[in-house]
C-alpha positions in Angstrom: 139.9 107.2 118.7 136.7 105.9 117.1 136.0 106.7 113.5 132.9 108.8 112.6 130.3 106.2 111.6 127.7 108.7 110.5 129.4 108.9 107.1 128.4 105.3 106.5 124.8 105.7 107.4 123.7 105.6 103.8 124.8 101.9 103.7 122.6 101.3 106.8 119.6 102.8 105.1 120.1 100.7 102.0 120.5 97.5 104.0 117.5 98.3 106.2 115.3 99.0 103.1 116.6 95.8 101.5 115.7 93.8 104.6 112.2 95.3 104.7 111.6 94.4 101.1 112.7 90.8 101.8 110.3 90.6 104.7 107.6 92.1 102.6 108.0 89.4 100.0 107.2 86.9 102.7 104.3 88.7 104.4 102.6 90.4 101.4 100.7 92.9 103.5 102.3 96.1 102.3 103.5 96.9 105.9 107.2 96.3 105.4 107.0 97.9 101.9 105.9 101.1 103.6 108.8 100.9 106.1 111.2 100.3 103.2 109.9 103.3 101.4 110.2 105.4 104.6 113.8 104.2 105.0 114.7 105.0 101.5 112.9 108.3 101.0 113.2 109.6 104.5 116.4 108.2 105.9 118.5 107.9 102.8 117.1 111.1 101.3 118.0 113.2 104.4 121.4 111.5 104.6 122.2 112.4 101.0 121.1 116.0 101.6 123.6 116.1 104.6 121.1 116.0 107.5 122.2 114.8 110.9 121.6 111.2 112.0 118.7 112.1 114.4 116.9 114.0 111.6 117.3 111.0 109.3 115.7 108.7 111.8 112.9 111.1 112.6 112.0 111.7 109.0 112.2 108.0 108.2 109.9 107.2 111.1 107.4 110.0 110.3 107.3 109.1 106.6 106.9 105.4 107.3 104.0 106.1 109.7 102.4 108.4 107.2 102.7 105.8 104.4 101.4 103.0 106.8 98.3 104.9 107.7 97.5 106.5 104.3 98.8 104.6 101.3 98.7 101.1 102.8 94.9 101.0 103.4 94.3 102.3 99.8 96.6 99.6 98.4 94.9 96.9 100.4 91.4 98.1 99.4 92.4 98.2 95.7 94.0 94.7 96.0 90.9 93.1 97.6 88.2 95.1 95.7 87.5 92.4 93.1 88.3 89.3 95.1 85.4 87.2 96.1 85.5 85.5 99.5 86.2 81.8 99.1 85.3 79.6 102.0 88.0 77.0 102.8 88.8 74.3 105.3 85.9 73.5 107.7 83.8 76.5 106.5 83.6 74.9 103.1 82.0 71.8 104.4 78.8 73.4 105.7 75.9 72.8 103.3 78.0 70.3 101.2 76.3 67.3 99.8 77.2 63.8 100.9 76.5 60.1 100.1 75.8 57.7 102.9 78.4 54.9 103.0 77.5 53.0 106.1 74.0 52.7 107.6 73.2 54.8 110.6 72.9 52.9 113.9 72.0 54.9 117.0 72.5 58.1 115.0 76.1 57.3 113.9 77.3 56.3 110.5 79.7 57.2 107.7 79.4 59.5 104.7 81.5 60.5 101.7 81.4 64.2 101.0 81.1 65.7 97.5 84.7 66.8 97.8 85.8 63.1 98.1 86.5 63.0 101.8 85.1 60.2 104.0 83.8 61.4 107.4 82.2 59.9 110.5 78.7 61.2 110.6 75.8 61.5 113.0 72.3 62.4 112.2 70.9 65.8 112.9 68.8 66.0 116.0 65.3 64.7 115.4 66.2 62.7 112.3 65.3 58.9 112.7 68.0 56.3 111.7 65.7 55.0 108.9 65.6 58.4 107.2 69.0 57.7 105.5 70.1 54.4 104.0 73.3 53.4 102.2 73.6 55.4 99.0 71.2 58.1 100.0 72.1 61.8 99.6 72.5 64.0 102.7 73.5 67.5 103.5 76.1 68.6 106.1 74.4 70.8 108.7 77.2 71.1 111.3 80.8 70.0 112.0 81.7 68.7 115.5 85.5 68.1 115.5 86.1 65.2 113.2 82.4 64.3 112.9 79.8 65.9 110.5 76.2 66.2 111.3 73.9 65.4 108.4 70.3 65.5 107.5 68.5 64.0 104.4 69.1 66.1 101.3 65.5 67.2 101.0 65.3 68.5 104.6 67.9 71.2 104.3 67.6 73.7 107.2 67.7 77.5 106.6 70.8 78.1 108.8 73.7 75.9 109.5 75.1 75.5 113.0 78.8 75.9 113.5 80.5 74.4 116.5 84.2 73.8 117.2 83.9 70.9 119.6 87.0 68.8 119.4 85.5 66.0 121.4 
């Protein structure tokens, strides 16, 4: 004869809530925190009040969904309200200043960006090779894979082109 495992459901609810909290610490998006709260309040709460196992699961699921769709968006909005959007990676390169390291020949050369990185560069379309010499300042107008497109610092275009060619 099998023992009645429903008397140990409270341990399952605590373990599940603990697991959700651990996952939340890794993801930091409040999703698993809402699931943990639903497990504790709904599942464990109904268990301690003597409800059947199916009611515990149902209340935990409904409460978790309610928290996910009501409280989580409010928390995310409050968290991100005062944060400014910081551009990173390739997006931070657009519009960055650069110093020409190698002379341009057939539109190709080398530049050192203001962030200290050295990139292979090519001149923006319509810019003659003589427009930029070694030591001149330039502005990044586009990024094509591992090559930046630059134009002279005084000829900064209004909009920057973004392409994701890896060629």
